[in-house]
N, C-alpha and C positions, 0 to 999 in steps of 0.2 A: 280307194287310199290303201296301198300297201300295209300290210301288217305291222311292217318296223314302224314304217312312221307312224301309225295309230299307236304303238306300241313306248314312244316314245312324248306324243300328245299327251298320252293318258296318263305317265308318268313325271311328265311335268304338273301337272293338276292334283298330286300329291304331294307335291313338297313340302306342306303344308302341314297335312296330313299321317303328322308321323305313328300317331298310332289311334284306332280308335278303339272305343270301349262301351260296349250293349246293354242291356237289359238283358231279353229274349235269349240267353249262346251268346254268340258272336254275334247277334241283330240288332239292330237300332229298334225301339219301343215302335218310333215311327217315323217316316220323313217328311220333312214340313214343318215350319214353324206351328201351322192350326192344327195338324195330325197331335205332337209331342203337347200344345198347351193343353190336349184335350186325352189325355190318356193312353197315348196312342193309335185313337180311336178315328178309323177310315173304312171301315165295309161298308155300313149305310149309311153312315154323314159325308152327303158330299164335300171337298173343300179347293172347290176348282182342278185348275191345275191339277194344284199339289195333287189332286187323284191320283193321276197317274197312273205308278207304280202299287199302290193299298189295295185300289178296282181300279183299274179302267174304266166298267162301265157309270162312276159316276163325273165321268168327266162332259157326261149329258148335260148337268148344270152351268156349264157355261153356252154364254148366250154371244159371245160373238169372237173374239181373240183374247186369250188369258196368260200372260206371259209369270212365271216365276221365277226369282233367281234370289239364292239367301245359301245362308250355311249354320252350319251347330257347332259352337269353342264346346272343347270337354275338360273339364279339371278333376279327373281320378286321382285318387288317394291308394293307392295298394300299398302294401306293409306285409315281409311274411319275416318269416322263421324258423330258421329248418335247429330242430334238437336231436342233436346225436347221440347219447347217452351222456353229454358230459356238461358240469355246471356254465351257466356264461353266456350262452350262444343267443348276441346278436339278432334283437329284428332289424329286419332292411329295410328303406321306403324308397319306392321306384321312382326315378330320372323323368317317366315316362307321364307327366302330370298337366301338359295343356296340348290340346290337337285342337287341327281341325277341318269341318267336314261340309265339303261343297254339294250343293243339288241347285238344279233348276230344271223349271215343270214349265211349258207349254203345250196349249191347246184351243182347239178351233173347229166352229161346230162349220160343216161343212151345206149340210142344209137342215131341212124337220128332221130326218132320221137318223144320218152318219153325223159323227164326230171321231177325230184326228188328234194326237198328240205326239210330243216324244223329251224324250228326260232324259239328262245326265244325272245320278244318283249316284252320293256316298252311303253304302247301307250297311258294312258290315266289319266287323273287324275287332282286331285288340292284340295285347300287348305290353312286357312291361320293359324297363331302364337300370339291373342293378351293377351295367358293368364300371358303376365307379364303389363297387363294393371290395372292402378289403381284409386282407385274415384267411388268405385260402391259404389251410392246414388243415388236415385229415387226419390229424394226432391229438388234436386239441378237438375235433368235432364241431370248432369255425369252418365254418364251408363257404363264409360272407357270399350263399345265393346262388353261388358257382356262376358269378357278376354274369345271369345269363339276358340277356337281351332277345326280344320274341316283337316280331311284326309282321304283323295280317292285315292287309287290307284289301279292299271288295268292295268298288264301282261297278253299277246296272247301266246301260245303257239300254234305255225301252223306247216301245211306238206304239199305244196302246189303241186300237181302234173298236168304236165304241159302234153301238146300234141300237133305235130306240125305234117302239112303237108307243104307242099310247103310254103305261104304267112301265111300260120295260124295259127296260135295256143290260145286254149282252156286249161284251168286253173282251178278247186276247190281244195280249200284250204278246210280243217276239221281246227276247232278251239278250244281250250280250255281256256277257259279265268280266269282267276283267280284274282279275288279282294279284298280286306278289305275295311272299312271305320272306322271311329271313331271321331264323334262328342262328345264335350265336353264344356261345358259353364257354367258361374255362372246367376243366376237369381234373383228376391226377389218377394216375396208374396203379392200380391193384395188381401193379405183376404181371405173371405168368394167365392168357396166353397175351393178356400186352405187350409186345416187343419195348417196350420204354421200361426202364427200373423202375421198382414200384416207387409212390413219391412224386412223381415227375409229373408239376401241369403241365398241360398242353392246352389249348386251346380247340374245340369243336365249331366248324359251322363253314356250308361251302359258299355262302354271300348270297345275296338276294333273286330270288325264284321267278319268273313270271309265266301266266296263263292264260287264256284264251274261254272261254265256255258257253255255252249257250242255253236256254232255257226256255220255258213261256209260263202267262199268266194266264190264267181264266176270272172274268167276275161276269155278275149280273145284280140286278140290282131293279126291286118293284115299289110303285110310287103308288099307295092305296088310295090317293087323291082320286082314281077316274073311278073307285066304288065307294066312296062316298067318304073316306075315311081321312079327312086334310090332314095332311104333317107324318104319315106313317112309313116310313119305307125301310123294308130289308136288303139283306145282301148275302152274298153268298162269294167266296174266290179259293179258287185250286191255285196253288203255286210248285212247279214241277220244279226239281232236284235238277242240279247242275256240279256236274262234275269237275273236277278242279288237278294237277300237277303239278306240282313245286320239287324241281327235279334237285335231289342231294338236299332236302332241307328234314320231314318225317323221318325219314326211315335214316336217316345217317344221327340223326338227335336222338330218335330213340335207341338204336344199337347201343350206344354208351353205358345204356342203362339195362340192360340184357334181353329189351323187344326188337328180336331177330325177323319176326312178323309184320312187323308191319312196314306197307309202303310207301310214299310220297302222295299218293292219291288223299285229297283232301274236298271231298264234294259239299257241296250244299243240300243241305237237305229240305225234300219239300214239305208244303205245309196246305192244310185246311183251315177257312176259319169262315163263321158266319157273325151276320150283326144284325141291330135294330137300333132306327132311331128312331126320336118322333121332335116335330117340331109344334110349339104348342105357342103362337103370337110369338114376344121375344126370346122366348128360352126352351131349347135344342138342347135335348137328353142321348145320346148318343152309349149302347154294350155294346161289344166283342166276342168271342172265344173263338183260339186259332188253335190247331193244335202241329206242334214242332215236332216232324219226324229225325230225331239224330241218331236214335239209336240204330236207324237205317239205312245209316249212311258208310260209305267207304270213310274211312279215317275218323270223324269223330265216334262212330259205332263201337271202332277197332279202340278206341283211348276210356270206354263204358259210358259216353255220355247218354242217359237215359231222355225219351221223349219229353216234350215238354207241352203244358194246358198252360195257357196264357190267357186272363180275365183282366178288360177295360174297360173303365166308364169313364165318362168324357160327358161336361156341360157346360154349354156357352151360352151366356147374356147379351142380344143381340139390341143398341139402341141406334136410329139414324147412321151416323158413321163411324161409332167405335162398339165391339165385343168386348168383352173376359169372360174367360175359360179358366176351366181347374178340371181336374180331373185322376185320376190314380190308373197305377197297372201293378201286374202281379202275375209272377211267372213262377210256377216248380223247378224244382233244383237240378240243371242238368248235368251238373259234373257230382258226382258219391262218391262216396267213401271205396275202392276198390279193396281185393285179394291182392289182385297184384301192387305192390310198394312203385314199382318206377311209377305206374300210370296216376297214381299219385303224386308222384313228385314230379313229373311234366305236368299233372295239368293244375295244379298249383300251386308251382311256381312259375312255368311260363305262358300257362295259359287261365289264368283265374275267372270264369264266367260264373261268378258265384251273387252277382250282386240277384235278387228275387224282386223287390220291391219297388214301384218307384213314386212319389206327388209331383204333379204336374200343377204349372200356372200356364196364362198367354191374355193376348192380349191384339189387339187389329184396331188401327186409325185410320181412319180414310182422309186424305186430303183432299178430295176429290172424288168425282164417279168415275174416276180412273185410275187414278192414285191410292196406292194404299200401303200401308207397313204391316207386320205383324211381327210379332215375339211370343217365343216358350220359354219358360225357365220348369227345370227336371231337377232333383231332388230324390239320391237315392241313398235312404239312411245306410250305415257300416253292415256286411252282413262279412259274419267270418264262418268256416271251415278248417279245422285240425281234419286230416288223415297220419295214417299208421306209413314210416319207410322204413321200418324192418325188417330186412330180406334183403337189401340192396347190399352190393357190395361195401365193405367201411364204414356201413350202419350197425349199431348194437344193438339192443332189446333194448323198445321202450323209444327210439326213434319218433319224432313226427316233422311234417310240417305243417305249419299253419299259415293263412292268410287271410287279412281283410281288405275289406276292398268298397269306398264308401264312390260319389260322383257326383257331381254340378254339374248342368250343362246349361247352356243360352242358346238360342235357336233366333238367327235372323232372318227377316225376309219381303223380302219387296215386290208387290206385283202392280200389273200395268193391266187394263182391261181396253180394246177395245173395237 
């Protein structure tokens, strides 16, 4: 298939996915309703075909062929207030309030040793929409959030290939990533060197930019049942970085705030993780740890993002044809205050990845031995950050940008095995 044709098909799949919001930086805490119901855990506990991206080694639990199809409905509430040394600066609410992220996973057992899968997963993204904000007036300090509109969307296509011998499972998953990015906002000229007269409002934006990138995931899992410890599994994963370039987006936006050395490369970071799971009759417990290397990337590192430690715990109670799940996910702060005020403005206003904690619930109901439905609900309490913007041209002493971020999401998934 030609790249242009593939680009069109992928773009169509994103029509309803206007903006994504995530917990761990711009990453979803987990892909699939089962994982999201258990705090995003999935490094050591198998979720069947859904495990193809989290840890491909765990698709070895597939007994025949399994197909999972679903998505996640996000309802974020993001509010930002820009104070510019004058009273009465309003707080605006982003209009990016409802979003849909698709997910399809397939896995099949070839023989007792080899398993293979394929999947398409919406994995990450973020964005805001203040286009309806009014009052663009630098003289009074009411900036109307620059009418900022940002939209980053990422989708990964992968094919996990797993090998199992006794209790050991190994997997490699080649990844093709599609991404698009749009940054659009309004600002006012501060005079020279800008050729426009001081106070003239103009629009900054280069239209939607798209790119493809390649990477890989590695996974390992070991089931200690063969060693006399029934129900205990440990796992580990490594995910490579993936370089993406969005022509005319990041550099153009950053240059308006005096950041002239930032390029259009926005590299998704590498990460590694370890996990342990224990199944005891009807009860299953899982604990994961991940390290996401934001500071080492081109793009996020330039914006001062910090490496992130992510801890997740999950619990499942299963009986007959149904199961209940709950969990908790906590990630350290990725976006922290910088000495450069322009970075503070762009991070909190355009890319508010400041959600830190999530509480999760979920369940499964099997209508037959072949067909089941999963649900997962995730609640993230409000997180608020306030950073200094004093030093940006036109911003007086005491100027700040403050963003609050709260999320609710519901995941729905259909499973068919044969």
